[in-house]
C-alpha positions in Angstrom: -75.2 -30.7 51.5 -78.7 -29.2 50.9 -81.6 -31.9 50.0 -84.9 -31.7 50.0 -87.9 -32.6 52.0 -88.3 -36.0 49.1 -85.0 -36.9 49.5 -85.3 -36.6 53.4 -88.3 -39.0 53.5 -86.8 -41.6 51.5 -83.9 -41.9 53.2 -85.6 -42.1 56.7 -87.6 -45.1 55.4 -84.4 -46.4 54.5 -84.9 -46.8 50.6 -82.1 -44.9 50.0 -78.6 -44.3 51.7 -77.5 -39.9 52.3 -74.3 -41.1 51.5 -74.8 -41.9 48.1 -77.1 -39.0 47.8 -74.2 -36.7 48.8 -72.1 -38.7 45.9 -74.1 -37.8 43.6 -74.9 -34.8 44.2 -71.1 -34.1 44.2 -71.3 -35.8 40.8 -73.3 -33.9 39.3 -71.0 -30.6 40.3 -67.9 -32.0 38.3 -70.2 -33.1 35.7 -71.4 -29.3 35.6 -68.2 -27.9 35.6 -66.6 -30.4 33.3 -68.8 -29.7 30.7 -68.0 -25.9 31.0 -64.5 -27.1 30.4 -63.0 -26.4 27.2 -60.5 -28.6 25.2 -58.3 -27.5 21.8 -54.2 -27.0 20.8 -53.0 -27.2 18.1 -49.9 -29.0 16.2 -47.0 -27.5 14.2 -44.9 -28.9 12.0 -42.0 -27.7 9.5 -40.1 -28.4 7.1 -36.8 -25.8 7.3 -34.7 -25.3 3.9 -31.9 -22.9 4.6 -31.1 -21.8 1.1 -26.5 -22.0 1.0 -24.6 -22.8 3.3 -26.6 -23.8 6.9 -23.5 -23.5 8.8 -24.0 -20.2 8.5 -27.3 -19.5 8.3 -28.7 -17.1 10.9 -31.8 -19.3 12.8 -32.3 -17.9 16.0 -35.8 -16.1 14.9 -37.1 -19.3 15.0 -38.4 -20.9 18.3 -36.6 -23.8 18.8 -33.4 -23.3 17.5 -31.4 -24.5 14.9 -33.8 -26.6 12.9 -31.8 -26.4 9.4 -32.7 -28.9 6.3 -35.1 -31.0 8.0 -38.6 -31.7 8.9 -39.2 -30.6 12.6 -41.9 -31.6 14.6 -42.0 -27.6 16.5 -45.0 -28.4 19.1 -48.0 -29.8 20.3 -50.2 -27.8 22.2 -53.1 -29.2 24.6 -54.9 -26.1 26.6 -58.1 -26.9 28.7 -60.3 -23.4 29.6 -62.9 -22.6 32.0 -64.2 -19.5 31.0 -65.0 -16.7 34.2 -68.6 -17.2 35.0 -71.4 -14.9 34.7 -71.6 -12.2 37.7 -69.8 -10.1 39.9 -67.2 -12.4 41.2 -66.7 -14.1 38.3 -63.9 -16.8 38.2 -62.5 -19.3 35.8 -58.9 -20.7 34.8 -56.6 -21.6 31.7 -54.3 -24.4 31.9 -51.5 -24.9 28.3 -49.2 -27.6 27.7 -46.2 -27.2 25.1 -45.5 -31.1 24.0 -42.2 -30.9 22.0 -39.1 -29.9 21.1 -40.4 -26.2 21.9 -41.3 -27.0 25.4 -37.4 -26.3 26.1 -38.0 -22.8 25.2 -39.9 -21.9 28.4 -37.9 -24.9 30.4 -34.9 -23.2 31.9 -31.6 -23.2 29.5 -30.0 -26.2 31.4 -33.3 -28.1 30.8 -33.8 -29.9 27.2 -37.0 -31.3 28.0 -39.6 -32.0 25.9 -42.9 -31.0 28.5 -43.4 -27.2 29.5 -46.3 -25.8 31.6 -46.2 -22.8 28.4 -49.6 -21.3 30.7 -51.7 -22.2 34.3 -53.4 -19.1 35.5 -57.0 -18.2 37.5 -58.8 -15.7 36.0 -61.6 -13.4 38.4 -63.5 -10.6 38.0 -63.9 -7.9 40.9 -66.9 -5.9 40.4 -65.1 -2.4 40.5 -66.3 0.5 37.9 -67.4 -1.2 34.8 -65.0 -5.1 36.4 -61.5 -5.6 36.6 -60.2 -8.8 35.3 -57.6 -9.9 37.4 -55.0 -12.7 35.6 -53.6 -15.1 38.8 -50.6 -17.4 38.1 -48.3 -18.2 34.6 -49.6 -16.3 31.6 -48.9 -14.3 28.7 -46.4 -11.3 28.8 -48.4 -7.9 28.3 -46.4 -6.6 25.2 -45.7 -7.3 21.8 -46.8 -7.6 18.0 -46.4 -11.9 18.2 -47.7 -14.0 20.0 -45.3 -17.5 21.3 -47.8 -19.8 20.2 -47.4 -20.4 15.9 -50.6 -20.3 14.7 -51.8 -16.3 16.3 -49.3 -15.3 14.4 -49.1 -14.4 10.7 -45.7 -15.8 10.1 -43.5 -19.0 11.5 -40.9 -17.5 12.0 -40.9 -14.6 15.0 -39.5 -10.7 14.7 -36.4 -9.7 16.2 -38.8 -7.3 18.1 -40.0 -10.5 19.7 -36.9 -11.4 20.2 -35.5 -9.1 22.9 -39.2 -8.7 24.9 -40.3 -10.5 27.5 -42.6 -13.5 27.3 -44.3 -15.5 29.8 -44.5 -13.8 33.5 -45.4 -15.9 37.1 -47.6 -12.9 38.5 -50.4 -10.8 38.6 -52.1 -8.6 36.3 -55.1 -6.7 36.3 -57.1 -5.1 33.0 -59.1 -2.4 33.0 -61.9 -1.4 30.5 -62.0 2.6 30.9 -64.7 2.9 27.8 -65.3 1.4 24.4 -62.0 2.4 23.0 -59.4 2.7 25.4 -57.9 -0.2 27.9 -55.2 0.0 30.6 -53.1 -3.6 31.8 -51.5 -3.3 35.2 -48.1 -6.2 36.1 -47.1 -7.5 38.7 -44.6 -10.5 38.6 -41.7 -12.4 40.1 -39.4 -11.9 37.3 -39.1 -10.8 33.5 -38.2 -14.0 32.3 -39.9 -17.1 31.9 -38.3 -19.0 34.9 -40.4 -21.2 37.1 -40.9 -19.5 40.6 -37.8 -17.5 40.0 -36.5 -14.7 42.0 -34.1 -12.0 41.4 -30.9 -11.5 42.1 -32.4 -9.3 45.2 -35.1 -11.2 46.6 -37.9 -8.5 47.6 -37.1 -7.4 43.6 -40.4 -7.4 41.1 -41.4 -7.0 38.1 -43.7 -4.5 36.8 -45.3 -3.0 34.1 -48.0 -1.0 32.1 -49.7 -1.6 29.3 -52.0 1.3 27.7 -54.1 0.1 24.3 -56.7 2.6 22.2 -59.0 2.1 19.4 -60.2 5.5 16.9 -63.8 5.9 17.0 -65.9 6.0 14.1 -66.1 10.1 14.6 -62.5 9.9 13.5 -63.4 9.6 10.4 -60.7 7.9 7.7 -58.5 6.8 10.6 -61.4 5.1 12.8 -60.9 1.6 13.4 -56.9 3.2 13.8 -54.8 1.0 16.8 -52.5 2.0 19.2 -50.4 0.3 22.0 -47.6 1.2 24.6 -46.3 -1.1 27.4 -43.7 -0.5 29.8 -41.8 -3.3 31.7 -39.8 -3.3 34.1 -37.7 -5.8 35.9 -34.2 -8.7 36.5 -34.2 -11.8 35.2 -34.1 -14.8 37.4 -31.1 -15.6 37.9 -29.6 -14.9 41.6 -26.5 -14.3 39.9 -27.3 -11.5 37.6 -29.6 -8.8 38.9 -29.3 -6.4 36.0 -32.4 -3.7 35.7 -34.1 -4.6 32.4 -36.4 -2.4 30.8 -38.9 -2.8 27.9 -40.3 -0.3 25.8 -42.9 -1.1 23.2 -44.8 1.0 21.2 -47.6 -0.8 18.1 -49.7 1.0 15.4 -52.5 0.2 13.1 -53.6 2.5 10.4 -56.4 2.1 7.5 -54.6 2.1 3.5 -55.9 3.3 0.6 -55.9 0.0 -1.0 -58.8 -2.6 -0.1 -58.3 -5.5 1.4 -54.1 -3.9 2.6 -53.9 -3.5 6.2 -50.6 -2.2 7.6 -48.8 -2.1 11.0 -45.7 -0.7 12.5 -44.5 -2.1 16.1 -41.0 -0.6 18.0 -39.4 -2.3 20.5 -36.4 -1.0 22.8 -34.4 -2.8 25.4 -32.2 -1.8 28.0 -30.0 -4.1 30.0 -28.4 -2.5 33.1 -27.1 0.6 33.3 -24.0 0.4 30.7 -23.5 2.8 27.6 -24.2 0.4 24.6 -26.3 -2.1 26.5 -29.8 -1.5 24.3 -31.0 -3.3 21.3 -33.8 -1.7 19.5 -35.8 -3.4 16.6 -38.6 -1.2 13.8 -40.5 -3.6 12.2 -42.9 -2.9 9.3 -45.9 -5.0 8.3 -48.3 -5.8 6.3 -51.4 -8.1 5.1 -53.1 -8.3 1.6 -56.0 -10.4 1.5 -55.7 -11.4 -1.9 -58.8 -14.3 -2.3 -60.9 -16.3 -0.2 -58.4 -18.4 0.8 -54.9 -16.5 0.3 -53.7 -13.7 2.3 -50.0 -12.6 1.7 -47.9 -11.1 4.6 -45.0 -9.0 4.7 -42.4 -7.7 7.6 -39.5 -5.6 7.5 -37.1 -4.8 10.2 -34.5 -3.1 11.2 -32.5 -4.2 14.6 -29.6 -1.8 16.2 -28.6 -5.2 18.2 -26.1 -4.0 21.3 -24.0 -6.5 23.6 -27.0 -6.9 25.4 -28.4 -9.4 23.1 -26.3 -9.8 20.4 -25.8 -13.8 21.5 -29.6 -14.4 19.5 -27.8 -14.5 16.1 -26.3 -17.5 16.1 -25.9 -19.6 19.1 -22.7 -21.7 17.4 -20.6 -18.6 17.7 -20.1 -15.8 20.3 -21.3 -12.9 18.8 -20.7 -9.1 18.5 -23.0 -6.2 18.6 -24.7 -6.1 15.1 -27.0 -4.2 13.0 -29.3 -6.1 10.4 -31.9 -5.6 8.7 -34.5 -8.5 7.4 -37.8 -9.3 5.0 -40.3 -12.1 6.0 -42.8 -13.4 3.2 -45.3 -15.5 3.9 -48.2 -17.3 1.7 -50.7 -18.4 3.7 -53.2 -20.7 1.5 -56.3 -22.1 3.2 -56.6 -26.0 1.9 -57.9 -27.9 4.7 -60.3 -26.4 6.8 -58.9 -26.3 10.3 -55.6 -26.2 9.1 -52.9 -23.5 9.0 -50.4 -24.2 5.4 -48.3 -21.6 5.0 -45.0 -20.8 2.5 -42.2 -18.4 4.0 -39.1 -17.0 2.3 -37.1 -14.9 4.9 -33.5 -12.6 4.1 -31.8 -11.5 6.6 -28.7 -8.6 6.0 -26.5 -9.1 8.9 -23.4 -7.0 9.9 -20.9 -8.9 12.0 -23.2 -11.3 12.5 -20.6 -13.4 15.0 -17.3 -12.3 16.4 -13.9 -14.3 15.9 -11.0 -14.1 18.1 -8.6 -13.1 14.9 -11.0 -10.7 13.1 -9.9 -7.4 14.3 -11.8 -4.0 15.7 -12.9 -2.5 12.9 -13.8 -5.3 11.2 -16.8 -6.3 9.9 -18.1 -9.4 8.2 -21.4 -9.4 6.7 -23.5 -12.5 5.9 -26.9 -12.7 3.6 -28.8 -15.8 4.9 -32.2 -17.2 2.5 -34.3 -19.5 4.7 -37.5 -21.6 3.3 -40.2 -22.5 5.4 -43.0 -25.2 4.8 -45.2 -25.0 7.9 -48.7 -27.0 8.6 -50.6 -26.7 11.6 -53.6 -29.0 12.6 -56.3 -26.5 14.5 -58.5 -28.0 17.8 
């Protein structure tokens, strides 16, 4: 505790106590740190309408499971954060809580609780080269076109590519900006999934990966501003009874178009579960965004999915699933009706080949399913 000579003199005269001065200094320190901490978040609510027989609808592309033909509270997200302080050894933190039904998507499969820690990490700056940004704790994965958070995506329902990607890790990642246009991130974590304090079947088995991203400079002319992202993750799930290696590959491109206010992107996801033949899933997704007016934005996503037995179970929680191929189209209109509010209407069509297994169904037969869904999603951001 440091005090100036006037404070020491007043204490000697009995006019103030050193204890009260120390408490005041501690309070000021806390207030200073709290003053730089921000509270933000969002509330997401939705109405789901599965056109036709709700029992036959393919619904697992929406986080939170089946919400067919009903109003739904998706999640209340609350984030406390303090940005990394300036200087060579700056530090900060981020804590994000999910409250509501979708919190169960973060917890273990056998836990239906409605409170979960989505993120909780420290941000540290190490002054090596142009500066290494270190994240330590529980954080979002380093790959993917879409985020787990509803308010950060162009569509309400997640993509099939998202369905086969990791979502959250517990561990360490380090990011370094090689140049103004090229960045690199390295990952070292417990498992490939969101299991809290999880560990693989082999106690010393860890998950590792890296991501590379680049933005085309102005010298590329028409293609300036185009982006390319690549990521790779190798690990195991947080299941002590399952130590099968899981590998995820991801590539994404965005390019300018000749149509004013129209942007386009392409994402490729590939997941291999174990070393067995056919244990793979792959998804190719095309993303289009058109800013029709200052308030209205139209988004289209078209996906082609080749699903293997490793992850075919995500087709329908109520049935055992066979390997399946499908294609999917999602069209979303986002209209800024209120300030700080995301309002969107979404139509989704999925055409699946053999979406679920049937013990009475021959191995050579197929079952085509056409699923039509409408979503009305409103998100308040603060």
